[in-house]
Backbone as CSV, one residue per row, in Angstrom:
resi,resn,N_x,N_y,N_z,CA_x,CA_y,CA_z,C_x,C_y,C_z
1,UNK,6.245,2.657,4.121,4.948,2.093,4.318,4.908,1.217,5.556
2,UNK,5.976,0.467,5.753,6.019,-0.367,6.957,6.064,0.492,8.209
3,UNK,6.736,1.625,8.129,6.780,2.540,9.266,5.375,3.057,9.582
4,UNK,4.584,3.331,8.548,3.198,3.767,8.767,2.416,2.674,9.493
5,UNK,2.709,1.419,9.195,2.066,0.321,9.898,2.545,0.213,11.331
6,UNK,3.828,0.398,11.539,4.384,0.337,12.899,3.864,1.472,13.770
7,UNK,3.628,2.636,13.171,3.157,3.802,13.919,1.633,3.808,14.083
8,UNK,0.955,2.828,13.498,-0.486,2.743,13.635,-1.267,3.620,12.675
9,UNK,-0.593,4.191,11.700,-1.283,5.017,10.711,-2.074,4.137,9.739
10,UNK,-1.560,2.967,9.480,-2.208,1.954,8.653,-2.155,0.646,9.416
11,UNK,-3.066,-0.258,9.098,-2.957,-1.584,9.693,-1.678,-2.223,9.164
12,UNK,-1.110,-3.123,9.944,0.147,-3.732,9.516,-0.042,-4.525,8.223
13,UNK,-1.188,-5.190,8.073,-1.408,-5.978,6.850,-1.489,-5.072,5.618
14,UNK,-2.165,-3.939,5.736,-2.249,-3.009,4.611,-0.870,-2.443,4.292
15,UNK,-0.125,-2.052,5.317,1.217,-1.504,5.110,2.127,-2.533,4.433
16,UNK,2.030,-3.786,4.851,2.853,-4.846,4.250,2.516,-5.041,2.778
17,UNK,1.214,-5.039,2.471,0.811,-5.217,1.077,1.218,-4.020,0.216
18,UNK,1.150,-2.821,0.771,1.613,-1.642,0.026,3.121,-1.720,-0.224
19,UNK,3.859,-2.211,0.748,5.307,-2.371,0.573,5.602,-3.365,-0.548
20,UNK,4.805,-4.428,-0.634,4.984,-5.395,-1.723,4.704,-4.750,-3.073
21,UNK,3.676,-3.899,-3.120,3.390,-3.193,-4.375,4.530,-2.256,-4.755
22,UNK,5.126,-1.607,-3.773,6.268,-0.729,-4.042,7.436,-1.544,-4.593
23,UNK,7.608,-2.742,-4.061,8.659,-3.629,-4.555,8.404,-3.998,-6.017
24,UNK,7.151,-4.283,-6.334,6.791,-4.590,-7.717,7.064,-3.382,-8.615
25,UNK,6.707,-2.211,-8.144,6.964,-0.987,-8.905,8.455,-0.814,-9.180
26,UNK,9.268,-1.061,-8.163,10.715,-0.935,-8.330,11.235,-1.913,-9.374
27,UNK,10.703,-3.140,-9.364,11.118,-4.124,-10.350,10.728,-3.666,-11.757
28,UNK,9.520,-3.130,-11.894,9.077,-2.676,-13.215,9.945,-1.547,-13.749
29,UNK,10.349,-0.650,-12.878,11.135,0.506,-13.303,12.593,0.150,-13.545
30,UNK,13.167,-0.617,-12.639,14.615,-0.840,-12.681,15.046,-2.155,-13.317
31,UNK,14.123,-3.109,-13.430,14.484,-4.409,-14.008,13.411,-4.862,-14.986
32,UNK,12.942,-3.941,-15.793,11.808,-4.193,-16.680,12.042,-5.349,-17.643
33,UNK,13.268,-5.687,-17.947,13.559,-6.780,-18.870,13.289,-8.149,-18.248
34,UNK,13.071,-8.196,-16.929,12.803,-9.468,-16.249,11.363,-9.550,-15.740
35,UNK,10.483,-8.782,-16.312,9.105,-8.701,-15.833,8.332,-9.969,-16.206
36,UNK,7.595,-10.474,-15.240,6.698,-11.612,-15.428,5.291,-11.034,-15.585
37,UNK,4.776,-11.039,-16.811,3.488,-10.400,-17.090,2.359,-10.950,-16.216
38,UNK,2.354,-12.244,-15.964,1.308,-12.834,-15.120,1.387,-12.294,-13.697
39,UNK,2.604,-12.153,-13.182,2.756,-11.610,-11.823,2.292,-10.157,-11.773
40,UNK,2.651,-9.391,-12.782,2.237,-7.986,-12.825,0.714,-7.901,-12.796
41,UNK,0.050,-8.694,-13.608,-1.412,-8.681,-13.642,-1.986,-9.082,-12.285
42,UNK,-1.481,-10.157,-11.730,-1.977,-10.667,-10.440,-1.778,-9.640,-9.325
43,UNK,-0.590,-9.076,-9.232,-0.280,-8.140,-8.156,-1.025,-6.816,-8.304
44,UNK,-1.137,-6.314,-9.526,-1.856,-5.053,-9.691,-3.352,-5.239,-9.472
45,UNK,-3.888,-6.397,-9.815,-5.307,-6.664,-9.540,-5.565,-6.646,-8.045
46,UNK,-4.692,-7.286,-7.275,-4.823,-7.261,-5.812,-4.538,-5.864,-5.274
47,UNK,-3.635,-5.166,-5.925,-3.210,-3.852,-5.462,-4.311,-2.817,-5.454
48,UNK,-5.275,-2.958,-6.330,-6.379,-1.990,-6.355,-7.156,-2.042,-5.046
49,UNK,-7.410,-3.229,-4.542,-8.106,-3.370,-3.265,-7.275,-2.859,-2.106
50,UNK,-5.986,-3.121,-2.155,-5.082,-2.654,-1.097,-5.048,-1.135,-1.064
51,UNK,-4.963,-0.520,-2.238,-4.933,0.950,-2.301,-6.231,1.530,-1.748
52,UNK,-7.352,0.926,-2.087,-8.635,1.413,-1.580,-8.691,1.276,-0.060
53,UNK,-8.242,0.136,0.456,-8.227,-0.084,1.909,-7.316,0.917,2.604
54,UNK,-6.158,1.206,2.024,-5.227,2.173,2.612,-5.861,3.558,2.660
55,UNK,-6.534,3.949,1.596,-7.197,5.259,1.583,-8.282,5.340,2.653
56,UNK,-9.039,4.264,2.813,-10.093,4.247,3.838,-9.492,4.350,5.243
57,UNK,-8.394,3.623,5.478,-7.740,3.674,6.790,-7.187,5.067,7.070
58,UNK,-6.578,5.679,6.060,-6.030,7.022,6.249,-7.140,8.057,6.449
59,UNK,-8.269,7.852,5.782,-9.397,8.758,5.980,-9.922,8.657,7.417
60,UNK,-10.024,7.427,7.940,-10.463,7.257,9.333,-9.476,7.910,10.297
61,UNK,-8.185,7.749,10.042,-7.172,8.377,10.881,-7.308,9.891,10.843
62,UNK,-7.489,10.442,9.658,-7.647,11.889,9.512,-8.864,12.385,10.278
63,UNK,-9.968,11.672,10.166,-11.187,12.061,10.875,-10.978,11.985,12.400
64,UNK,-10.273,10.962,12.849,-10.008,10.819,14.284,-9.131,11.963,14.778
65,UNK,-8.123,12.339,13.981,-7.245,13.441,14.382,-7.990,14.770,14.375
66,UNK,-8.865,14.963,13.414,-9.662,16.195,13.387,-10.574,16.267,14.595
67,UNK,-11.108,15.130,14.998,-11.991,15.076,16.163,-11.273,15.394,17.462
68,UNK,-9.966,15.142,17.477,-9.155,15.442,18.670,-8.623,16.862,18.635
69,UNK,-8.873,17.556,17.535,-8.338,18.910,17.402,-6.921,18.903,16.877
70,UNK,-6.482,17.800,16.303,-5.095,17.716,15.883,-4.930,17.422,14.477
């Protein structure tokens, strides 16, 4: 996700927030016995907006590439 931000596919802020969500996902899967329910709720609530923003950014990129013939 950070690479997508570095390459300009996503804004760096969106890529960073998606990377944080991936980190949360990894904790839930691999260290589920140490889960902080409040953090999970807080992060997933914010994550919905981040996911929507990422989809919008990728849609704009796709449209721009189609417009260039690529």
